[in-house]
All heavy atoms as a GROMACS GRO file, in nm:
protein
  623
    1MET      N    1   2.643   0.146   0.492
    1MET     CA    2   2.597   0.011   0.518
    1MET      C    3   2.647  -0.034   0.655
    1MET      O    4   2.761  -0.012   0.691
    1MET     CB    5   2.648  -0.084   0.410
    1MET     CG    6   2.607  -0.227   0.435
    1MET     SD    7   2.662  -0.343   0.311
    1MET     CE    8   2.550  -0.307   0.181
    2THR      N    9   2.559  -0.095   0.729
    2THR     CA   10   2.592  -0.145   0.863
    2THR      C   11   2.652  -0.284   0.852
    2THR      O   12   2.608  -0.366   0.773
    2THR     CB   13   2.464  -0.151   0.949
    2THR    OG1   14   2.408  -0.021   0.957
    2THR    CG2   15   2.492  -0.202   1.088
    3ASP      N   16   2.751  -0.311   0.936
    3ASP     CA   17   2.810  -0.445   0.939
    3ASP      C   18   2.715  -0.545   1.004
    3ASP      O   19   2.692  -0.653   0.950
    3ASP     CB   20   2.942  -0.445   1.017
    3ASP     CG   21   3.051  -0.366   0.948
    3ASP    OD1   22   3.065  -0.378   0.825
    3ASP    OD2   23   3.123  -0.292   1.019
    4ILE      N   24   2.660  -0.509   1.120
    4ILE     CA   25   2.585  -0.605   1.201
    4ILE      C   26   2.452  -0.547   1.248
    4ILE      O   27   2.448  -0.438   1.305
    4ILE     CB   28   2.667  -0.649   1.324
    4ILE    CG1   29   2.802  -0.708   1.281
    4ILE    CG2   30   2.588  -0.749   1.410
    4ILE    CD1   31   2.899  -0.727   1.394
    5PHE      N   32   2.345  -0.621   1.226
    5PHE     CA   33   2.212  -0.591   1.278
    5PHE      C   34   2.192  -0.684   1.397
    5PHE      O   35   2.213  -0.804   1.387
    5PHE     CB   36   2.107  -0.620   1.171
    5PHE     CG   37   1.965  -0.600   1.216
    5PHE    CD1   38   1.896  -0.485   1.182
    5PHE    CD2   39   1.899  -0.697   1.290
    5PHE    CE1   40   1.764  -0.466   1.221
    5PHE    CE2   41   1.768  -0.679   1.331
    5PHE     CZ   42   1.700  -0.564   1.296
    6ILE      N   43   2.150  -0.629   1.510
    6ILE     CA   44   2.124  -0.713   1.628
    6ILE      C   45   1.975  -0.720   1.654
    6ILE      O   46   1.907  -0.619   1.669
    6ILE     CB   47   2.196  -0.660   1.754
    6ILE    CG1   48   2.347  -0.654   1.732
    6ILE    CG2   49   2.163  -0.748   1.875
    6ILE    CD1   50   2.425  -0.597   1.849
    7SER      N   51   1.925  -0.843   1.660
    7SER     CA   52   1.785  -0.871   1.695
    7SER      C   53   1.783  -0.930   1.836
    7SER      O   54   1.860  -1.020   1.866
    7SER     CB   55   1.727  -0.971   1.594
    7SER     OG   56   1.596  -1.007   1.631
    8TYR      N   57   1.692  -0.879   1.918
    8TYR     CA   58   1.691  -0.920   2.060
    8TYR      C   59   1.559  -0.881   2.124
    8TYR      O   60   1.482  -0.804   2.068
    8TYR     CB   61   1.806  -0.852   2.134
    8TYR     CG   62   1.782  -0.704   2.152
    8TYR    CD1   63   1.741  -0.654   2.274
    8TYR    CD2   64   1.794  -0.616   2.045
    8TYR    CE1   65   1.714  -0.518   2.289
    8TYR    CE2   66   1.768  -0.481   2.060
    8TYR     CZ   67   1.728  -0.433   2.183
    8TYR     OH   68   1.701  -0.300   2.198
    9SER      N   69   1.536  -0.933   2.243
    9SER     CA   70   1.421  -0.891   2.323
    9SER      C   71   1.461  -0.770   2.406
    9SER      O   72   1.572  -0.764   2.460
    9SER     CB   73   1.378  -1.004   2.417
    9SER     OG   74   1.291  -0.956   2.517
   10ARG      N   75   1.373  -0.672   2.416
   10ARG     CA   76   1.400  -0.552   2.498
   10ARG      C   77   1.432  -0.589   2.643
   10ARG      O   78   1.498  -0.514   2.714
   10ARG     CB   79   1.281  -0.458   2.495
   10ARG     CG   80   1.273  -0.369   2.375
   10ARG     CD   81   1.384  -0.263   2.381
   10ARG     NE   82   1.384  -0.179   2.264
   10ARG     CZ   83   1.346  -0.054   2.264
   10ARG    NH1   84   1.304   0.003   2.373
   10ARG    NH2   85   1.351   0.016   2.153
   11LYS      N   86   1.385  -0.704   2.687
   11LYS     CA   87   1.414  -0.747   2.824
   11LYS      C   88   1.562  -0.781   2.842
   11LYS      O   89   1.610  -0.792   2.954
   11LYS     CB   90   1.327  -0.867   2.861
   11LYS     CG   91   1.180  -0.829   2.869
   11LYS     CD   92   1.093  -0.947   2.901
   11LYS     CE   93   0.947  -0.906   2.903
   11LYS     NZ   94   0.857  -1.019   2.925
   12ASP      N   95   1.635  -0.797   2.732
   12ASP     CA   96   1.777  -0.829   2.735
   12ASP      C   97   1.864  -0.708   2.700
   12ASP      O   98   1.981  -0.722   2.666
   12ASP     CB   99   1.808  -0.942   2.636
   12ASP     CG  100   1.732  -1.070   2.669
   12ASP    OD1  101   1.721  -1.104   2.788
   12ASP    OD2  102   1.685  -1.135   2.574
   13VAL      N  103   1.809  -0.588   2.711
   13VAL     CA  104   1.877  -0.467   2.664
   13VAL      C  105   2.012  -0.444   2.732
   13VAL      O  106   2.107  -0.398   2.667
   13VAL     CB  107   1.786  -0.342   2.674
   13VAL    CG1  108   1.763  -0.303   2.818
   13VAL    CG2  109   1.841  -0.228   2.592
   14GLU      N  110   2.025  -0.475   2.859
   14GLU     CA  111   2.152  -0.452   2.928
   14GLU      C  112   2.263  -0.539   2.870
   14GLU      O  113   2.373  -0.490   2.843
   14GLU     CB  114   2.137  -0.477   3.078
   14GLU     CG  115   2.056  -0.369   3.148
   14GLU     CD  116   2.044  -0.392   3.297
   14GLU    OE1  117   2.140  -0.444   3.357
   14GLU    OE2  118   1.938  -0.358   3.352
   15MET      N  119   2.235  -0.666   2.848
   15MET     CA  120   2.335  -0.757   2.792
   15MET      C  121   2.365  -0.722   2.648
   15MET      O  122   2.480  -0.722   2.604
   15MET     CB  123   2.284  -0.902   2.802
   15MET     CG  124   2.387  -1.006   2.761
   15MET     SD  125   2.378  -1.060   2.589
   15MET     CE  126   2.214  -1.120   2.577
   16VAL      N  127   2.263  -0.685   2.571
   16VAL     CA  128   2.282  -0.650   2.430
   16VAL      C  129   2.360  -0.519   2.418
   16VAL      O  130   2.440  -0.503   2.326
   16VAL     CB  131   2.147  -0.645   2.357
   16VAL    CG1  132   2.163  -0.593   2.216
   16VAL    CG2  133   2.084  -0.784   2.355
   17SER      N  134   2.342  -0.430   2.512
   17SER     CA  135   2.419  -0.306   2.513
   17SER      C  136   2.568  -0.336   2.524
   17SER      O  137   2.650  -0.276   2.454
   17SER     CB  138   2.374  -0.219   2.630
   17SER     OG  139   2.453  -0.103   2.638
   18ILE      N  140   2.604  -0.430   2.607
   18ILE     CA  141   2.744  -0.471   2.622
   18ILE      C  142   2.794  -0.534   2.493
   18ILE      O  143   2.905  -0.504   2.446
   18ILE     CB  144   2.760  -0.568   2.741
   18ILE    CG1  145   2.729  -0.495   2.872
   18ILE    CG2  146   2.900  -0.629   2.744
   18ILE    CD1  147   2.711  -0.587   2.991
   19LEU      N  148   2.713  -0.620   2.433
   19LEU     CA  149   2.749  -0.685   2.306
   19LEU      C  150   2.772  -0.580   2.198
   19LEU      O  151   2.874  -0.582   2.128
   19LEU     CB  152   2.639  -0.783   2.263
   19LEU     CG  153   2.653  -0.844   2.124
   19LEU    CD1  154   2.779  -0.929   2.115
   19LEU    CD2  155   2.528  -0.925   2.090
   20ALA      N  156   2.678  -0.488   2.182
   20ALA     CA  157   2.689  -0.385   2.078
   20ALA      C  158   2.813  -0.299   2.100
   20ALA      O  159   2.888  -0.271   2.005
   20ALA     CB  160   2.563  -0.299   2.077
   21ARG      N  161   2.835  -0.257   2.223
   21ARG     CA  162   2.951  -0.173   2.253
   21ARG      C  163   3.082  -0.248   2.224
   21ARG      O  164   3.175  -0.193   2.164
   21ARG     CB  165   2.948  -0.127   2.399
   21ARG     CG  166   3.058  -0.029   2.433
   21ARG     CD  167   3.048   0.027   2.575
   21ARG     NE  168   3.058  -0.078   2.676
   21ARG     CZ  169   2.957  -0.114   2.756
   21ARG    NH1  170   2.839  -0.058   2.747
   21ARG    NH2  171   2.974  -0.209   2.847
   22THR      N  172   3.088  -0.375   2.260
   22THR     CA  173   3.208  -0.456   2.234
   22THR      C  174   3.234  -0.470   2.085
   22THR      O  175   3.347  -0.457   2.039
   22THR     CB  176   3.194  -0.595   2.300
   22THR    OG1  177   3.175  -0.577   2.441
   22THR    CG2  178   3.316  -0.681   2.276
   23LEU      N  179   3.128  -0.496   2.008
   23LEU     CA  180   3.144  -0.507   1.863
   23LEU      C  181   3.190  -0.375   1.802
   23LEU      O  182   3.277  -0.373   1.715
   23LEU     CB  183   3.012  -0.552   1.800
   23LEU     CG  184   2.970  -0.697   1.828
   23LEU    CD1  185   2.827  -0.720   1.787
   23LEU    CD2  186   3.063  -0.794   1.757
   24GLU      N  187   3.134  -0.264   1.850
   24GLU     CA  188   3.173  -0.132   1.799
   24GLU      C  189   3.317  -0.100   1.835
   24GLU      O  190   3.392  -0.046   1.753
   24GLU     CB  191   3.078  -0.025   1.853
   24GLU     CG  192   2.941  -0.032   1.789
   24GLU     CD  193   2.838   0.056   1.854
   24GLU    OE1  194   2.856   0.095   1.973
   24GLU    OE2  195   2.737   0.086   1.788
   25GLU      N  196   3.359  -0.137   1.955
   25GLU     CA  197   3.498  -0.114   1.996
   25GLU      C  198   3.596  -0.198   1.914
   25GLU      O  199   3.713  -0.162   1.901
   25GLU     CB  200   3.515  -0.144   2.145
   25GLU     CG  201   3.449  -0.041   2.235
   25GLU     CD  202   3.447  -0.080   2.381
   25GLU    OE1  203   3.489  -0.193   2.416
   25GLU    OE2  204   3.401   0.004   2.462
   26THR      N  205   3.548  -0.307   1.857
   26THR     CA  206   3.629  -0.394   1.773
   26THR      C  207   3.637  -0.340   1.630
   26THR      O  208   3.715  -0.387   1.549
   26THR     CB  209   3.571  -0.537   1.773
   26THR    OG1  210   3.559  -0.581   1.909
   26THR    CG2  211   3.660  -0.636   1.701
   27GLY      N  212   3.553  -0.241   1.599
   27GLY     CA  213   3.558  -0.178   1.469
   27GLY      C  214   3.439  -0.202   1.378
   27GLY      O  215   3.435  -0.154   1.265
   28TYR      N  216   3.340  -0.277   1.426
   28TYR     CA  217   3.220  -0.303   1.347
   28TYR      C  218   3.118  -0.190   1.364
   28TYR      O  219   3.108  -0.132   1.472
   28TYR     CB  220   3.154  -0.435   1.389
   28TYR     CG  221   3.238  -0.556   1.358
   28TYR    CD1  222   3.312  -0.618   1.457
   28TYR    CD2  223   3.242  -0.606   1.229
   28TYR    CE1  224   3.389  -0.729   1.428
   28TYR    CE2  225   3.319  -0.718   1.199
   28TYR     CZ  226   3.393  -0.778   1.300
   28TYR     OH  227   3.470  -0.888   1.271
   29SER      N  228   3.043  -0.164   1.259
   29SER     CA  229   2.929  -0.074   1.274
   29SER      C  230   2.809  -0.163   1.308
   29SER      O  231   2.789  -0.268   1.248
   29SER     CB  232   2.903   0.006   1.147
   29SER     OG  233   2.876  -0.078   1.037
   30VAL      N  234   2.734  -0.120   1.408
   30VAL     CA  235   2.624  -0.202   1.462
   30VAL      C  236   2.495  -0.122   1.458
   30VAL      O  237   2.492  -0.003   1.491
   30VAL     CB  238   2.655  -0.244   1.608
   30VAL    CG1  239   2.539  -0.319   1.669
   30VAL    CG2  240   2.784  -0.325   1.614
   31TRP      N  241   2.386  -0.188   1.417
   31TRP     CA  242   2.254  -0.127   1.425
   31TRP      C  243   2.167  -0.212   1.516
   31TRP      O  244   2.159  -0.334   1.502
   31TRP     CB  245   2.186  -0.117   1.287
   31TRP     CG  246   2.065  -0.030   1.293
   31TRP    CD1  247   2.060   0.103   1.267
   31TRP    CD2  248   1.933  -0.067   1.333
   31TRP    NE1  249   1.933   0.151   1.287
   31TRP    CE2  250   1.853   0.048   1.328
   31TRP    CE3  251   1.873  -0.187   1.373
   31TRP    CZ2  252   1.718   0.048   1.361
   31TRP    CZ3  253   1.739  -0.187   1.406
   31TRP    CH2  254   1.663  -0.071   1.400
   32TRP      N  255   2.105  -0.147   1.612
   32TRP     CA  256   2.002  -0.208   1.696
   32TRP      C  257   1.905  -0.099   1.732
   32TRP      O  258   1.937   0.019   1.723
   32TRP     CB  259   2.062  -0.281   1.815
   32TRP     CG  260   2.143  -0.200   1.912
   32TRP    CD1  261   2.245  -0.112   1.883
   32TRP    CD2  262   2.132  -0.200   2.053
   32TRP    NE1  263   2.297  -0.058   1.997
   32TRP    CE2  264   2.230  -0.111   2.105
   32TRP    CE3  265   2.050  -0.266   2.143
   32TRP    CZ2  266   2.246  -0.088   2.240
   32TRP    CZ3  267   2.066  -0.243   2.278
   32TRP    CH2  268   2.164  -0.155   2.325
   33ASP      N  269   1.785  -0.136   1.766
   33ASP     CA  270   1.678  -0.037   1.775
   33ASP      C  271   1.700   0.073   1.878
   33ASP      O  272   1.651   0.184   1.861
   33ASP     CB  273   1.542  -0.104   1.795
   33ASP     CG  274   1.529  -0.179   1.926
   33ASP    OD1  275   1.631  -0.202   1.994
   33ASP    OD2  276   1.416  -0.216   1.959
   34VAL      N  277   1.776   0.048   1.982
   34VAL     CA  278   1.798   0.151   2.083
   34VAL      C  279   1.876   0.268   2.025
   34VAL      O  280   1.849   0.383   2.056
   34VAL     CB  281   1.871   0.091   2.206
   34VAL    CG1  282   1.920   0.200   2.300
   34VAL    CG2  283   1.781  -0.005   2.280
   35SER      N  284   1.970   0.238   1.937
   35SER     CA  285   2.052   0.344   1.881
   35SER      C  286   2.003   0.392   1.745
   35SER      O  287   2.049   0.494   1.696
   35SER     CB  288   2.196   0.296   1.867
   35SER     OG  289   2.205   0.190   1.775
   36GLY      N  290   1.909   0.319   1.683
   36GLY     CA  291   1.877   0.350   1.546
   36GLY      C  292   1.734   0.384   1.512
   36GLY      O  293   1.702   0.404   1.395
   37LEU      N  294   1.647   0.393   1.610
   37LEU     CA  295   1.508   0.430   1.583
   37LEU      C  296   1.480   0.568   1.644
   37LEU      O  297   1.523   0.598   1.754
   37LEU     CB  298   1.410   0.329   1.643
   37LEU     CG  299   1.389   0.202   1.564
   37LEU    CD1  300   1.298   0.107   1.641
   37LEU    CD2  301   1.328   0.231   1.428
   38HIS      N  302   1.407   0.648   1.569
   38HIS     CA  303   1.374   0.782   1.614
   38HIS      C  304   1.223   0.802   1.609
   38HIS      O  305   1.153   0.739   1.530
   38HIS     CB  306   1.446   0.884   1.526
   38HIS     CG  307   1.592   0.858   1.515
   38HIS    ND1  308   1.680   0.880   1.618
   38HIS    CD2  309   1.666   0.807   1.413
   38HIS    CE1  310   1.802   0.845   1.580
   38HIS    NE2  311   1.796   0.800   1.456
   39GLY      N  312   1.172   0.890   1.692
   39GLY     CA  313   1.029   0.917   1.696
   39GLY      C  314   0.970   0.949   1.560
   39GLY      O  315   1.031   1.019   1.480
   40GLY      N  316   0.855   0.895   1.532
   40GLY     CA  317   0.785   0.922   1.408
   40GLY      C  318   0.819   0.825   1.295
   40GLY      O  319   0.754   0.826   1.191
   41GLN      N  320   0.922   0.743   1.312
   41GLN     CA  321   0.958   0.647   1.209
   41GLN      C  322   0.869   0.523   1.218
   41GLN      O  323   0.824   0.485   1.326
   41GLN     CB  324   1.103   0.601   1.225
   41GLN     CG  325   1.205   0.707   1.193
   41GLN     CD  326   1.347   0.654   1.210
   41GLN    OE1  327   1.382   0.602   1.314
   41GLN    NE2  328   1.426   0.669   1.105
   42SER      N  329   0.845   0.461   1.104
   42SER     CA  330   0.772   0.334   1.101
   42SER      C  331   0.866   0.223   1.145
   42SER      O  332   0.962   0.191   1.075
   42SER     CB  333   0.720   0.306   0.960
   42SER     OG  334   0.675   0.172   0.951
   43PHE      N  335   0.838   0.166   1.261
   43PHE     CA  336   0.924   0.062   1.319
   43PHE      C  337   0.949  -0.050   1.219
   43PHE      O  338   1.063  -0.087   1.192
   43PHE     CB  339   0.858   0.010   1.446
   43PHE     CG  340   0.944  -0.085   1.526
   43PHE    CD1  341   1.045  -0.036   1.606
   43PHE    CD2  342   0.922  -0.221   1.521
   43PHE    CE1  343   1.125  -0.122   1.680
   43PHE    CE2  344   1.001  -0.308   1.595
   43PHE     CZ  345   1.102  -0.258   1.674
   44ALA      N  346   0.843  -0.105   1.161
   44ALA     CA  347   0.855  -0.219   1.070
   44ALA      C  348   0.937  -0.185   0.946
   44ALA      O  349   1.020  -0.264   0.901
   44ALA     CB  350   0.717  -0.271   1.031
   45LYS      N  351   0.916  -0.066   0.891
   45LYS     CA  352   0.990  -0.026   0.770
   45LYS      C  353   1.138  -0.008   0.799
   45LYS      O  354   1.223  -0.050   0.720
   45LYS     CB  355   0.933   0.104   0.713
   45LYS     CG  356   0.803   0.086   0.638
   45LYS     CD  357   0.759   0.218   0.579
   45LYS     CE  358   0.626   0.204   0.507
   45LYS     NZ  359   0.580   0.331   0.451
   46VAL      N  360   1.170   0.055   0.909
   46VAL     CA  361   1.310   0.078   0.944
   46VAL      C  362   1.380  -0.055   0.970
   46VAL      O  363   1.491  -0.078   0.923
   46VAL     CB  364   1.322   0.172   1.067
   46VAL    CG1  365   1.466   0.179   1.116
   46VAL    CG2  366   1.270   0.310   1.033
   47ILE      N  367   1.314  -0.144   1.044
   47ILE     CA  368   1.372  -0.275   1.073
   47ILE      C  369   1.403  -0.348   0.944
   47ILE      O  370   1.513  -0.401   0.925
   47ILE     CB  371   1.276  -0.360   1.161
   47ILE    CG1  372   1.262  -0.298   1.300
   47ILE    CG2  373   1.322  -0.505   1.169
   47ILE    CD1  374   1.385  -0.304   1.386
   48GLN      N  375   1.308  -0.354   0.854
   48GLN     CA  376   1.328  -0.426   0.728
   48GLN      C  377   1.441  -0.362   0.647
   48GLN      O  378   1.526  -0.432   0.592
   48GLN     CB  379   1.200  -0.430   0.647
   48GLN     CG  380   1.214  -0.514   0.522
   48GLN     CD  381   1.081  -0.540   0.454
   48GLN    OE1  382   0.979  -0.486   0.492
   48GLN    NE2  383   1.083  -0.626   0.355
   49GLN      N  384   1.443  -0.230   0.640
   49GLN     CA  385   1.547  -0.161   0.565
   49GLN      C  386   1.685  -0.190   0.624
   49GLN      O  387   1.779  -0.221   0.552
   49GLN     CB  388   1.522  -0.010   0.566
   49GLN     CG  389   1.632   0.070   0.500
   49GLN     CD  390   1.614   0.221   0.520
   49GLN    OE1  391   1.518   0.266   0.582
   49GLN    NE2  392   1.708   0.297   0.472
   50LYS      N  393   1.698  -0.178   0.754
   50LYS     CA  394   1.828  -0.199   0.819
   50LYS      C  395   1.874  -0.343   0.808
   50LYS      O  396   1.993  -0.370   0.792
   50LYS     CB  397   1.823  -0.154   0.964
   50LYS     CG  398   1.800  -0.004   0.980
   50LYS     CD  399   1.907   0.076   0.908
   50LYS     CE  400   1.886   0.224   0.924
   50LYS     NZ  401   1.990   0.303   0.857
   51LEU      N  402   1.780  -0.437   0.818
   51LEU     CA  403   1.817  -0.577   0.799
   51LEU      C  404   1.865  -0.602   0.657
   51LEU      O  405   1.965  -0.672   0.636
   51LEU     CB  406   1.696  -0.667   0.828
   51LEU     CG  407   1.697  -0.742   0.958
   51LEU    CD1  408   1.564  -0.811   0.981
   51LEU    CD2  409   1.810  -0.840   0.967
   52ASN      N  410   1.799  -0.546   0.560
   52ASN     CA  411   1.839  -0.563   0.420
   52ASN      C  412   1.975  -0.501   0.392
   52ASN      O  413   2.049  -0.551   0.307
   52ASN     CB  414   1.734  -0.504   0.326
   52ASN     CG  415   1.607  -0.584   0.321
   52ASN    OD1  416   1.606  -0.704   0.349
   52ASN    ND2  417   1.498  -0.520   0.285
   53GLU      N  418   2.008  -0.393   0.459
   53GLU     CA  419   2.134  -0.324   0.436
   53GLU      C  420   2.252  -0.384   0.512
   53GLU      O  421   2.366  -0.363   0.474
   53GLU     CB  422   2.120  -0.177   0.478
   53GLU     CG  423   2.026  -0.097   0.391
   53GLU     CD  424   2.003   0.044   0.443
   53GLU    OE1  425   2.051   0.077   0.555
   53GLU    OE2  426   1.936   0.121   0.374
   54ALA      N  427   2.226  -0.458   0.619
   54ALA     CA  428   2.334  -0.511   0.702
   54ALA      C  429   2.407  -0.626   0.633
   54ALA      O  430   2.348  -0.702   0.556
   54ALA     CB  431   2.276  -0.561   0.836
   55LYS      N  432   2.535  -0.635   0.662
   55LYS     CA  433   2.616  -0.744   0.608
   55LYS      C  434   2.581  -0.876   0.675
   55LYS      O  435   2.592  -0.982   0.614
   55LYS     CB  436   2.764  -0.714   0.626
   55LYS     CG  437   2.811  -0.596   0.543
   55LYS     CD  438   2.958  -0.569   0.568
   55LYS     CE  439   3.003  -0.446   0.492
   55LYS     NZ  440   3.143  -0.412   0.524
   56CYS      N  441   2.543  -0.871   0.802
   56CYS     CA  442   2.503  -0.991   0.874
   56CYS      C  443   2.414  -0.952   0.990
   56CYS      O  444   2.399  -0.835   1.023
   56CYS     CB  445   2.624  -1.071   0.923
   56CYS     SG  446   2.712  -0.996   1.061
   57ALA      N  447   2.353  -1.053   1.051
   57ALA     CA  448   2.265  -1.030   1.166
   57ALA      C  449   2.305  -1.124   1.279
   57ALA      O  450   2.344  -1.238   1.254
   57ALA     CB  451   2.119  -1.053   1.129
   58ILE      N  452   2.294  -1.073   1.398
   58ILE     CA  453   2.308  -1.156   1.518
   58ILE      C  454   2.173  -1.159   1.585
   58ILE      O  455   2.114  -1.054   1.613
   58ILE     CB  456   2.413  -1.097   1.615
   58ILE    CG1  457   2.552  -1.101   1.553
   58ILE    CG2  458   2.409  -1.172   1.749
   58ILE    CD1  459   2.659  -1.034   1.638
   59VAL      N  460   2.123  -1.278   1.608
   59VAL     CA  461   1.998  -1.295   1.681
   59VAL      C  462   2.034  -1.342   1.821
   59VAL      O  463   2.096  -1.447   1.837
   59VAL     CB  464   1.903  -1.396   1.612
   59VAL    CG1  465   1.773  -1.409   1.691
   59VAL    CG2  466   1.875  -1.354   1.469
   60VAL      N  467   1.999  -1.263   1.920
   60VAL     CA  468   2.029  -1.297   2.059
   60VAL      C  469   1.913  -1.380   2.112
   60VAL      O  470   1.805  -1.326   2.142
   60VAL     CB  471   2.051  -1.169   2.143
   60VAL    CG1  472   2.078  -1.206   2.289
   60VAL    CG2  473   2.164  -1.086   2.085
   61TRP      N  474   1.934  -1.510   2.120
   61TRP     CA  475   1.830  -1.599   2.170
   61TRP      C  476   1.840  -1.608   2.321
   61TRP      O  477   1.947  -1.629   2.376
   61TRP     CB  478   1.844  -1.739   2.109
   61TRP     CG  479   1.817  -1.741   1.961
   61TRP    CD1  480   1.905  -1.766   1.862
   61TRP    CD2  481   1.691  -1.715   1.896
   61TRP    NE1  482   1.844  -1.758   1.739
   61TRP    CE2  483   1.712  -1.727   1.757
   61TRP    CE3  484   1.564  -1.682   1.942
   61TRP    CZ2  485   1.611  -1.708   1.664
   61TRP    CZ3  486   1.463  -1.662   1.850
   61TRP    CH2  487   1.486  -1.676   1.713
   62SER      N  488   1.728  -1.587   2.386
   62SER     CA  489   1.719  -1.594   2.531
   62SER      C  490   1.579  -1.645   2.565
   62SER      O  491   1.493  -1.654   2.478
   62SER     CB  492   1.739  -1.455   2.592
   62SER     OG  493   1.628  -1.372   2.563
   63PRO      N  494   1.553  -1.676   2.691
   63PRO     CA  495   1.417  -1.718   2.727
   63PRO      C  496   1.311  -1.614   2.688
   63PRO      O  497   1.199  -1.650   2.652
   63PRO     CB  498   1.425  -1.734   2.879
   63PRO     CG  499   1.568  -1.773   2.904
   63PRO     CD  500   1.646  -1.690   2.804
   64ASP      N  501   1.347  -1.487   2.691
   64ASP     CA  502   1.252  -1.383   2.652
   64ASP      C  503   1.241  -1.367   2.502
   64ASP      O  504   1.132  -1.350   2.448
   64ASP     CB  505   1.290  -1.249   2.716
   64ASP     CG  506   1.271  -1.251   2.866
   64ASP    OD1  507   1.161  -1.290   2.911
   64ASP    OD2  508   1.365  -1.215   2.938
   65SER      N  509   1.353  -1.374   2.430
   65SER     CA  510   1.348  -1.351   2.286
   65SER      C  511   1.278  -1.464   2.211
   65SER      O  512   1.218  -1.441   2.107
   65SER     CB  513   1.488  -1.327   2.229
   65SER     OG  514   1.567  -1.443   2.233
   66VAL      N  515   1.284  -1.586   2.264
   66VAL     CA  516   1.214  -1.695   2.194
   66VAL      C  517   1.063  -1.677   2.199
   66VAL      O  518   0.991  -1.738   2.120
   66VAL     CB  519   1.253  -1.836   2.248
   66VAL    CG1  520   1.400  -1.864   2.226
   66VAL    CG2  521   1.215  -1.854   2.392
   67GLU      N  522   1.016  -1.591   2.288
   67GLU     CA  523   0.874  -1.561   2.298
   67GLU      C  524   0.833  -1.438   2.216
   67GLU      O  525   0.716  -1.404   2.211
   67GLU     CB  526   0.835  -1.539   2.445
   67GLU     CG  527   0.862  -1.658   2.535
   67GLU     CD  528   0.780  -1.780   2.497
   67GLU    OE1  529   0.664  -1.765   2.453
   67GLU    OE2  530   0.834  -1.893   2.510
   68SER      N  531   0.930  -1.372   2.155
   68SER     CA  532   0.904  -1.247   2.084
   68SER      C  533   0.874  -1.271   1.936
   68SER      O  534   0.957  -1.325   1.862
   68SER     CB  535   1.026  -1.155   2.095
   68SER     OG  536   1.015  -1.047   2.007
   69ASN      N  537   0.757  -1.227   1.892
   69ASN     CA  538   0.724  -1.237   1.750
   69ASN      C  539   0.816  -1.151   1.666
   69ASN      O  540   0.850  -1.188   1.554
   69ASN     CB  541   0.578  -1.196   1.727
   69ASN     CG  542   0.480  -1.296   1.782
   69ASN    OD1  543   0.510  -1.415   1.791
   69ASN    ND2  544   0.364  -1.249   1.822
   70TRP      N  545   0.857  -1.035   1.718
   70TRP     CA  546   0.949  -0.948   1.644
   70TRP      C  547   1.081  -1.018   1.620
   70TRP      O  548   1.137  -1.013   1.509
   70TRP     CB  549   0.973  -0.818   1.721
   70TRP     CG  550   0.867  -0.717   1.701
   70TRP    CD1  551   0.770  -0.682   1.791
   70TRP    CD2  552   0.844  -0.638   1.585
   70TRP    NE1  553   0.689  -0.585   1.738
   70TRP    CE2  554   0.732  -0.556   1.611
   70TRP    CE3  555   0.906  -0.627   1.461
   70TRP    CZ2  556   0.682  -0.465   1.518
   70TRP    CZ3  557   0.857  -0.537   1.370
   70TRP    CH2  558   0.746  -0.458   1.398
   71VAL      N  559   1.136  -1.082   1.722
   71VAL     CA  560   1.265  -1.150   1.706
   71VAL      C  561   1.254  -1.263   1.605
   71VAL      O  562   1.339  -1.278   1.518
   71VAL     CB  563   1.320  -1.200   1.843
   71VAL    CG1  564   1.445  -1.284   1.823
   71VAL    CG2  565   1.348  -1.082   1.934
   72HIS      N  566   1.148  -1.340   1.612
   72HIS     CA  567   1.129  -1.450   1.514
   72HIS      C  568   1.116  -1.393   1.373
   72HIS      O  569   1.174  -1.449   1.278
   72HIS     CB  570   1.006  -1.533   1.551
   72HIS     CG  571   1.032  -1.629   1.662
   72HIS    ND1  572   1.080  -1.756   1.640
   72HIS    CD2  573   1.019  -1.615   1.795
   72HIS    CE1  574   1.094  -1.817   1.756
   72HIS    NE2  575   1.058  -1.734   1.852
   73SER      N  576   1.044  -1.284   1.359
   73SER     CA  577   1.027  -1.222   1.229
   73SER      C  578   1.160  -1.170   1.175
   73SER      O  579   1.193  -1.190   1.057
   73SER     CB  580   0.925  -1.108   1.240
   73SER     OG  581   0.901  -1.050   1.116
   74GLU      N  582   1.236  -1.105   1.260
   74GLU     CA  583   1.366  -1.053   1.219
   74GLU      C  584   1.462  -1.166   1.183
   74GLU      O  585   1.538  -1.156   1.085
   74GLU     CB  586   1.426  -0.965   1.330
   74GLU     CG  587   1.349  -0.837   1.350
   74GLU     CD  588   1.383  -0.764   1.477
   74GLU    OE1  589   1.472  -0.808   1.553
   74GLU    OE2  590   1.318  -0.660   1.502
   75ALA      N  591   1.461  -1.274   1.260
   75ALA     CA  592   1.547  -1.389   1.230
   75ALA      C  593   1.510  -1.449   1.095
   75ALA      O  594   1.598  -1.487   1.016
   75ALA     CB  595   1.536  -1.493   1.341
   76THR      N  596   1.382  -1.456   1.065
   76THR     CA  597   1.337  -1.510   0.937
   76THR      C  598   1.383  -1.419   0.823
   76THR      O  599   1.433  -1.467   0.722
   76THR     CB  600   1.184  -1.525   0.935
   76THR    OG1  601   1.146  -1.617   1.039
   76THR    CG2  602   1.135  -1.576   0.802
   77LEU      N  603   1.367  -1.288   0.838
   77LEU     CA  604   1.414  -1.194   0.738
   77LEU      C  605   1.565  -1.204   0.718
   77LEU      O  606   1.615  -1.199   0.605
   77LEU     CB  607   1.377  -1.051   0.775
   77LEU     CG  608   1.234  -1.008   0.751
   77LEU    CD1  609   1.209  -0.871   0.814
   77LEU    CD2  610   1.205  -1.002   0.601
   78ALA      N  611   1.638  -1.218   0.826
   78ALA     CA  612   1.783  -1.226   0.818
   78ALA      C  613   1.829  -1.352   0.746
   78ALA      O  614   1.929  -1.352   0.676
   78ALA     CB  615   1.845  -1.220   0.959
   79ASP      N  616   1.752  -1.458   0.764
   79ASP     CA  617   1.787  -1.585   0.700
   79ASP      C  618   1.778  -1.573   0.550
   79ASP      O  619   1.853  -1.623   0.474
   79ASP     CB  620   1.695  -1.696   0.750
   79ASP     CG  621   1.734  -1.832   0.696
   79ASP    OD1  622   1.856  -1.861   0.688
   79ASP    OD2  623   1.644  -1.910   0.662
   0.00000   0.00000   0.00000
């Protein structure tokens, strides 16, 4: 089971990479699509599964993520 699921816009990948690495260095297990999706997997199914399995979710709100349907969908699922 993952401790933290991170939802974000791909345009924020550099900042989210720092966030994920910092959380992992603190001892949390983190899932985000850069490290957890592999070719041939159903994106929507994996996202839903990982969100359901995570202990909590962090939604990274930014000018780009507020425009993302994926981020809104993930935030709703996490709620």
